[in-house]
C-alpha positions in Angstrom: 99.2 17.0 -349.9 99.9 17.9 -346.4 102.5 20.5 -347.4 100.0 22.1 -349.9 97.4 22.5 -347.1 100.0 24.0 -344.9 101.0 26.6 -347.5 97.4 27.4 -348.2 96.8 28.0 -344.4 99.8 30.2 -344.1 98.8 32.3 -347.1 95.3 32.7 -345.7 96.6 33.8 -342.4 98.9 36.3 -344.0 95.9 37.6 -345.9 93.9 38.0 -342.8 96.7 39.8 -341.1 97.0 42.1 -344.1 93.4 42.8 -344.1 93.5 43.5 -340.4 96.4 45.8 -340.9 94.6 47.7 -343.6 91.2 48.1 -342.0 92.1 48.0 -338.3 95.3 50.0 -338.4 97.5 47.1 -337.2 101.2 47.7 -336.8 103.9 45.1 -336.7 106.1 44.6 -333.6 109.1 46.9 -333.2 112.2 46.7 -331.2 111.9 48.0 -327.6 113.1 51.5 -326.8 114.5 53.1 -323.6 111.1 53.5 -321.9 109.6 51.1 -319.3 106.1 51.4 -318.0 104.7 50.6 -314.5 100.9 50.5 -313.8 99.8 50.9 -310.1 96.4 49.2 -310.0 95.8 50.5 -306.4 96.2 54.2 -307.4 95.3 54.0 -311.1 98.5 55.7 -312.1 100.8 54.9 -315.0 104.4 56.0 -314.6 106.8 56.0 -317.6 110.5 55.6 -316.8 113.3 56.6 -319.2 116.5 54.8 -318.7 115.2 53.8 -315.2 114.3 57.3 -314.1 110.7 58.5 -313.6 109.8 60.5 -316.7 106.1 60.9 -317.2 102.9 60.0 -315.3 99.3 59.4 -316.5 96.1 59.0 -314.7 94.2 55.9 -315.8 91.4 53.5 -315.0 92.3 49.8 -314.5 89.9 47.0 -313.9 89.7 44.1 -311.5 90.6 41.8 -314.4 93.8 43.7 -315.2 96.5 41.1 -314.7 99.4 41.7 -312.4 102.8 40.9 -313.9 105.4 42.1 -316.3 104.6 42.1 -320.0 105.9 43.5 -323.3 103.7 45.4 -325.7 103.0 43.5 -328.9 100.6 45.4 -331.1 99.3 48.9 -331.8 95.9 49.7 -333.2 94.7 53.2 -334.2 91.0 52.5 -333.7 90.0 49.2 -332.2 86.8 47.5 -331.3 86.3 46.9 -327.6 83.7 45.2 -325.4 80.2 46.3 -325.8 80.9 46.8 -328.6 82.7 50.0 -328.1 85.7 51.6 -329.7 89.0 53.0 -328.5 91.8 55.2 -330.0 95.5 54.6 -329.9 95.4 51.1 -328.7 98.7 49.3 -327.5 98.4 45.7 -326.5 99.9 44.8 -323.2 99.0 41.1 -323.1 96.2 39.1 -324.6 93.1 41.2 -324.7 94.5 43.8 -322.2 95.3 47.1 -324.0 96.3 50.7 -323.4 93.6 52.7 -325.1 91.5 55.9 -324.9 88.2 56.1 -323.0 85.8 54.2 -325.3 83.5 55.7 -327.9 80.0 54.7 -328.9 80.8 54.9 -332.7 83.9 53.7 -334.4 85.9 56.5 -335.8 83.5 59.2 -334.5 85.5 61.6 -332.4 82.4 63.2 -331.0 81.0 59.9 -329.5 83.2 59.4 -326.5 81.4 58.4 -323.2 81.8 61.3 -320.8 80.5 59.3 -317.9 83.5 56.9 -318.5 85.9 59.7 -319.2 85.1 61.3 -315.8 85.9 58.0 -314.1 89.6 58.3 -315.0 91.6 57.8 -311.8 89.3 55.1 -310.5 88.9 51.4 -311.2 86.4 51.3 -314.0 87.5 49.1 -316.9 86.9 45.5 -317.8 90.7 44.9 -317.6 92.2 47.3 -320.1 94.1 50.4 -319.0 92.0 53.5 -320.0 93.8 56.8 -320.7 93.0 60.1 -322.1 93.5 60.4 -325.9 96.6 62.5 -325.4 98.2 60.0 -323.0 97.2 56.9 -325.0 98.6 58.6 -328.1 101.9 59.4 -326.3 102.4 55.7 -325.5 101.3 54.8 -329.0 103.7 57.3 -330.6 106.7 57.0 -328.2 106.8 53.5 -326.8 107.8 50.9 -329.4 106.4 47.4 -329.4 108.3 45.3 -326.9 108.2 48.0 -324.3 108.2 46.4 -320.8 104.9 46.9 -318.9 104.7 46.0 -315.2 101.3 45.8 -313.5 101.3 45.8 -309.7 99.3 46.6 -306.6 101.1 49.3 -304.7 100.5 52.6 -302.8 101.0 56.3 -303.6 104.5 55.9 -302.4 105.1 53.8 -305.5 104.1 56.7 -307.8 107.3 58.9 -307.8 105.7 61.6 -310.0 102.4 61.6 -308.1 98.9 61.1 -309.6 98.1 63.5 -312.4 94.5 64.8 -312.8 92.3 64.4 -315.8 90.2 67.4 -316.6 86.5 66.8 -315.8 83.8 67.3 -318.4 80.9 69.2 -316.9 77.3 68.0 -317.4 76.6 71.0 -319.6 78.5 69.3 -322.4 76.1 66.4 -322.5 76.9 62.7 -322.2 79.2 62.2 -325.1 81.6 64.2 -327.3 85.2 64.9 -328.0 88.0 63.9 -325.6 89.2 67.3 -324.5 92.8 66.1 -324.9 92.4 64.9 -328.5 94.9 66.8 -330.7 92.8 66.1 -333.8 91.8 69.1 -335.9 88.2 70.0 -335.3 88.3 69.4 -331.5 85.9 72.0 -330.1 87.9 72.1 -326.9 91.1 73.1 -328.6 90.5 76.8 -328.4 89.2 76.9 -324.8 91.5 78.3 -322.2 91.4 78.5 -318.4 90.3 81.8 -316.8 91.0 83.8 -313.7 88.2 86.0 -312.3 89.1 88.8 -309.9 86.1 91.0 -310.2 85.1 90.4 -306.6 88.5 91.4 -305.3 88.5 94.0 -302.6 91.6 95.9 -303.7 91.6 98.3 -300.8 93.3 96.5 -297.9 93.1 98.0 -294.4 96.4 98.8 -292.8 97.4 96.1 -290.3 94.7 93.6 -291.3 95.1 90.0 -292.2 95.4 89.7 -296.0 94.6 86.6 -298.0 95.6 87.2 -301.7 93.1 84.5 -302.8 90.0 86.1 -301.3 87.7 87.1 -304.1 89.9 85.5 -306.8 88.6 82.4 -308.7 90.3 80.2 -311.3 88.5 77.9 -313.8 89.9 75.3 -316.2 89.3 75.2 -319.9 86.0 73.4 -319.4 84.8 75.7 -316.6 85.7 73.6 -313.6 86.7 75.5 -310.5 90.5 75.1 -310.0 91.1 78.0 -307.7 93.0 75.7 -305.4 95.6 75.2 -308.2 96.2 78.9 -308.7 99.5 80.5 -307.7 100.2 84.1 -306.8 103.4 86.0 -307.4 104.0 89.0 -305.2 103.1 90.0 -301.7 101.2 92.6 -299.8 102.7 94.2 -296.7 99.7 95.4 -294.7 102.0 97.2 -292.3 103.0 99.6 -295.0 100.8 102.0 -296.9 101.1 101.8 -300.7 100.2 99.8 -303.8 101.1 96.2 -304.4 100.7 94.4 -307.8 100.1 90.7 -307.6 100.1 88.2 -310.5 97.8 85.2 -310.5 98.6 82.1 -312.7 96.8 78.8 -313.1 97.4 75.8 -315.3 94.7 73.3 -315.9 94.8 69.5 -316.5 95.0 70.2 -320.2 98.3 72.0 -319.6 96.8 75.3 -320.6 97.6 78.4 -318.5 96.0 81.8 -317.7 97.2 84.7 -315.7 96.0 88.1 -314.5 97.3 90.9 -312.4 95.6 92.8 -309.5 97.0 95.8 -307.8 96.1 96.1 -304.1 96.3 99.3 -302.1 97.1 99.2 -298.4 95.1 102.1 -297.0 94.4 103.7 -293.6 90.6 104.2 -293.3 90.7 104.4 -289.6 90.6 107.3 -287.2 93.8 108.5 -285.7 94.3 107.4 -282.1 94.6 109.9 -279.3 96.3 108.5 -276.2 97.3 109.8 -272.7 93.9 111.4 -272.0 93.0 110.6 -268.3 89.3 110.8 -267.6 87.5 111.3 -265.3 89.9 113.5 -263.3 89.5 115.5 -260.1 91.5 118.7 -259.6 91.7 121.3 -256.9 90.2 124.7 -257.4 92.6 127.3 -258.7 95.1 124.6 -259.7 96.8 124.5 -263.1 96.2 121.7 -265.5 98.6 120.8 -268.3 96.4 120.1 -271.2 98.9 118.5 -273.5 101.1 116.6 -271.0 101.6 113.0 -272.2 98.9 113.5 -274.9 99.8 111.9 -278.2 98.1 111.3 -281.5 99.1 108.8 -284.2 97.7 107.2 -287.3 97.5 103.5 -287.5 100.7 103.4 -289.5 102.6 105.3 -286.8 102.5 108.9 -288.2 102.8 111.4 -285.3 99.9 113.9 -285.3 100.4 115.2 -281.8 101.2 118.7 -283.0 97.9 118.7 -285.0 95.7 118.2 -281.9 93.2 120.9 -281.3 91.6 121.5 -277.9 88.2 122.9 -277.2 86.7 123.4 -273.8 83.2 123.5 -272.3 83.4 125.3 -269.0 81.3 124.3 -266.0 77.6 125.1 -266.5 78.5 126.0 -270.1 77.0 124.4 -273.2 79.2 125.5 -276.2 82.7 124.7 -277.0 85.4 127.3 -277.0 88.7 126.9 -278.8 91.6 126.8 -276.3 95.1 127.5 -277.7 97.3 127.5 -274.6 99.0 124.4 -273.2 97.9 125.1 -269.6 94.7 126.3 -268.0 94.0 127.6 -264.5 90.9 126.0 -263.1 89.1 128.9 -261.6 85.6 127.5 -261.8 84.0 124.9 -259.6 82.2 122.1 -261.4 83.0 119.9 -264.4 85.1 121.0 -267.4 85.0 119.1 -270.6 88.1 119.2 -272.7 87.6 117.9 -276.2 90.7 116.8 -278.1 90.4 116.7 -281.9 92.7 115.5 -284.6 92.2 114.7 -288.3 93.8 111.8 -290.0 95.5 113.1 -293.2 95.3 109.7 -294.8 91.5 109.7 -294.9 90.2 113.0 -293.5 88.5 111.2 -290.6 88.3 113.1 -287.3 89.0 111.7 -283.9 87.4 113.2 -280.8 88.4 112.3 -277.2 86.8 114.0 -274.2 88.4 114.5 -270.8 86.1 115.3 -267.9 87.8 117.3 -265.1 85.8 117.9 -262.0 87.1 120.9 -260.0 86.6 120.9 -256.3 87.5 123.1 -253.4 88.8 120.7 -250.8 91.4 122.7 -249.0 91.2 124.4 -245.6 89.1 127.5 -245.6 90.7 130.9 -244.9 90.2 132.3 -241.4 90.7 136.0 -241.2 90.4 138.6 -238.4 91.7 136.4 -235.7 94.4 138.3 -233.7 97.2 136.3 -232.1 96.9 138.2 -228.9 94.5 140.5 -227.3 93.8 142.3 -224.0 90.3 142.9 -222.7 88.9 144.5 -219.6 87.7 142.5 -216.7 84.0 141.8 -216.8 83.7 143.2 -220.2 81.4 141.5 -222.8 82.7 140.9 -226.2 81.4 139.5 -229.5 83.9 136.8 -230.1 83.0 136.6 -233.8 83.2 140.3 -234.4 85.3 140.9 -237.6 86.1 137.1 -237.8 85.4 135.7 -241.2 85.9 132.5 -243.1 85.7 131.6 -246.7 86.7 128.8 -249.0 89.6 129.2 -251.4 86.9 129.4 -254.1 85.4 132.4 -252.3 82.3 130.8 -250.7 81.5 132.4 -247.4 81.5 129.9 -244.5 81.7 132.4 -241.6 78.5 130.9 -240.3 80.2 127.6 -240.0 82.9 128.9 -237.6 83.0 127.0 -234.3 84.3 128.9 -231.2 85.7 127.2 -228.2 87.0 128.9 -225.0 89.4 127.7 -222.4 89.2 129.9 -219.3 92.1 130.7 -216.9 93.0 127.6 -214.8 90.9 125.3 -217.0 92.3 122.4 -218.9 89.7 122.0 -221.5 88.1 124.0 -224.2 84.3 124.5 -224.0 82.3 125.0 -227.2 80.2 128.2 -227.2 76.8 128.7 -228.7 76.3 131.5 -231.2 74.3 133.4 -228.6 77.2 133.2 -226.1 79.7 134.1 -228.7 77.9 137.4 -229.4 78.2 138.6 -225.8 80.8 136.7 -224.0 81.7 138.1 -220.6 85.3 137.8 -219.3 84.7 137.3 -215.6 88.1 136.0 -214.6 91.5 137.7 -214.6 94.2 135.9 -216.4 94.7 134.2 -219.8 91.8 133.0 -221.9 92.4 130.9 -225.1 89.7 131.3 -227.8 89.9 128.7 -230.5 88.3 129.3 -233.9 87.8 126.5 -236.3 86.0 125.9 -239.6 85.8 122.9 -241.8 85.4 122.8 -245.6 81.9 121.5 -246.2 83.3 119.5 -249.1 86.0 117.9 -247.1 85.4 117.6 -243.4 89.1 116.8 -242.8 90.2 120.1 -244.2 89.9 122.3 -241.1 91.3 125.8 -240.6 92.1 126.6 -237.0 93.4 129.6 -235.2 93.7 130.6 -231.5 93.6 134.0 -229.9 95.3 134.4 -226.5 93.3 136.9 -224.5 94.7 138.5 -221.4 92.0 139.8 -219.1 93.1 142.7 -216.9 91.4 145.0 -214.5 92.7 148.4 -215.6 89.9 150.7 -214.7 89.7 153.2 -211.9 88.9 151.5 -208.6 85.7 152.2 -206.7 85.9 154.6 -203.8 83.2 154.2 -201.2 82.3 156.0 -198.0 83.5 159.5 -199.0 81.0 162.1 -198.0 80.6 165.2 -200.1 80.4 167.6 -197.1 81.0 167.6 -193.4 81.1 170.1 -190.6 83.3 170.0 -187.6 84.4 172.4 -184.9 87.8 173.9 -184.9 90.3 171.7 -183.2 88.2 168.6 -183.8 90.3 165.5 -184.6 88.9 163.1 -187.2 90.0 159.8 -188.7 89.7 160.7 -192.3 89.9 157.0 -193.4 87.0 156.0 -191.2 84.3 154.4 -193.4 86.2 155.0 -196.6 87.1 151.9 -198.7 88.4 151.2 -202.2 88.5 148.1 -204.4 89.1 147.2 -208.0 86.2 146.2 -210.3 87.6 142.6 -210.0 87.1 142.8 -206.2 90.6 143.3 -205.0 90.7 145.6 -201.9 92.6 148.7 -202.5 91.7 150.6 -199.3 95.2 150.6 -198.1 96.3 152.3 -201.2 94.0 155.2 -200.8 95.9 158.5 -200.8 94.5 161.5 -198.8 95.3 165.1 -199.5 94.1 168.1 -197.6 93.9 171.7 -198.6 93.4 174.0 -195.6 91.4 177.2 -195.8 93.4 179.8 -197.7 96.0 177.3 -198.8 96.9 177.0 -202.5 98.2 173.4 -202.4 97.1 170.1 -201.1 99.2 168.5 -198.4 99.5 164.7 -198.6 98.8 163.0 -195.3 100.6 160.0 -194.0 98.6 157.0 -193.0 99.0 158.0 -189.3 98.2 161.7 -190.0 95.0 160.7 -191.8 93.8 158.7 -188.9 94.1 161.7 -186.4 93.7 164.8 -188.4 93.0 168.0 -186.5 91.0 170.7 -188.2 92.6 173.7 -186.5 91.4 176.5 -188.7 88.0 177.9 -189.1 86.9 177.7 -192.7 86.5 175.2 -195.5 88.9 172.3 -195.9 89.0 170.2 -199.0 89.9 166.6 -198.4 90.8 164.7 -201.6 90.7 160.9 -201.6 92.4 159.1 -204.5 93.4 155.6 -205.4 95.1 154.3 -208.5 94.7 150.9 -210.2 98.0 149.1 -209.8 97.6 147.7 -213.3 97.1 151.1 -214.8 98.6 154.1 -213.0 96.4 156.4 -215.1 93.2 154.8 -213.8 92.7 156.8 -210.7 89.5 157.2 -208.7 89.2 160.5 -207.0 86.6 162.0 -204.6 86.6 165.2 -202.5 85.0 166.0 -199.3 84.3 169.6 -198.2 84.8 170.0 -194.4 83.5 173.2 -192.9 85.3 174.0 -189.6 83.5 176.3 -187.2 85.0 178.1 -184.2 85.0 176.2 -181.0 82.5 177.6 -178.4 84.0 178.0 -174.8 81.4 178.5 -172.0 82.6 180.3 -168.7 80.6 180.1 -165.4 81.3 183.8 -164.7 79.8 185.1 -167.9 76.2 186.2 -167.8 73.8 185.2 -170.4 72.8 187.9 -172.7 69.3 188.2 -174.1 70.7 187.3 -177.4 71.2 183.8 -176.1 67.5 183.5 -175.9 67.6 182.4 -172.3 66.4 184.4 -169.4 67.0 183.9 -165.7 63.4 183.4 -165.2 63.1 180.7 -167.7 61.9 177.5 -166.1 64.2 174.6 -166.1 67.2 176.7 -165.6 67.2 176.5 -161.9 67.6 180.2 -162.0 71.3 179.6 -162.3 73.2 182.4 -164.0 74.3 181.5 -167.5 77.6 182.9 -168.7 78.2 183.8 -172.3 80.9 181.7 -173.9 83.7 183.3 -175.7 85.4 181.9 -178.7 89.0 180.9 -178.4 91.1 180.2 -181.5 93.4 177.3 -180.9 95.7 177.8 -183.8 98.6 178.1 -181.6 97.6 175.1 -179.4 97.2 172.1 -182.0 99.3 172.1 -185.1 98.3 170.0 -188.1 101.8 169.0 -188.6 101.6 166.9 -185.5 99.5 164.4 -187.5 101.5 164.2 -190.6 
């Protein structure tokens, strides 16, 4: 009886198992393969090892009730009822009620009833103890890991996940709260035809030369469900912003479903900047009439180093001018005072943009003025008045007349210092000393007080005019044989006051003589007029400084006969005196007779 009951129980159990196998997809245990599985509860990562080596990794969701330990799979269930109730695909029993299975569904066998809220929790602790996987991952274990496969559950760290933590694709809210598992390979899955996409419509393909370039700027990548996965995108190729040209780049991205997309973008490194002109010094000050090299050290280059120096054009605006004038020479003589503007132009052939650089050059006249008309030496007459500025001129190098700015200083003979003269004194300066005067002319540049032109004239003052003869009478009468000092009362001196009396020469021309006879000093002091008639006495004195400057004066001396009165000679009526005239004492008056004494006193005795 007991054996019969036992047989009945076994048969019943087998029937139940058969029914379960038919309706629940139950599979019998199989021999273990070469795979082992490790589940890291801390990171929610499943790592499959093949022959001891890491082979494949899955993201999962474990639960706090997931037991730690090593187990062997014992059952596989295609669809299986879970807590809730809920339902899972591709179930593989780990131990007891702990299974590998897909994220649960609301309806058994309904592929479009998966909970998206739970699906998006993959990678976090979310289950009641089972190990949730995507449909694709749970199916891989279901298909590839035979029953009896070793499964170890442990609490570790990311270091215990040799293949890292895979990512499950997220299902955006636009797809609702339930639907197909995106990884489900079953025909009819609406996600099976979706693909990731790369969008580059916002890319700025023109890249400025020398700029920092980020190939991901403006490029976006999205997975098959529209999630932004730009960070997973890779780029093949590079752009050298230091070299003009075109650069094709290829962008590739693979989403969590293993689907890929790629696109190519060609970038162009361009020069949109103005060329650079260097070497222009501004502001600059130059001397009047100096030469300026307009292209010295001036260079022009594009940003990529292309030399455009030879393409530089120069235009000038002259002082007080308004319009530009093209200037083709390399040098210019600065013949105008004021500010020149030199505009340098160059066009960048890469983009047609023009560069303009202006140099301002202020031209000044800061040099010493030019003093003209100042003689090195000069001789003037004593006591003469001279205009010391006569014919003296001064002007700047630029031509401005600064004659009125000339300063005149004089150092007189014997003096140690120069004395500044007023304009009035300069116009009529009197040289009242004999000797050497020094006249210093100086004029400063109004624009540079340190630039002073100076010249000195050495003026020798001499007394070269005829001396002054004084005391010479024009006419005189003497009796024959009268002796005179012809120098008496006669003096001579130079204009400067020097006494020249001793230098007076006296000549006498006697009546009837044709020539003058020069008297000695002694003869002039005692000259005897021994002839009746008219003598001419010539006085002359020469300036010792100038033999040609002679003062001459003549004196006419009329010599009358000498009257001799004898006591025996009666007075004739012609005398105008009668014997009876009162006051005569009635004395007889004799008539004088004239005696010529030519033979008595000779003029030679006084020579």
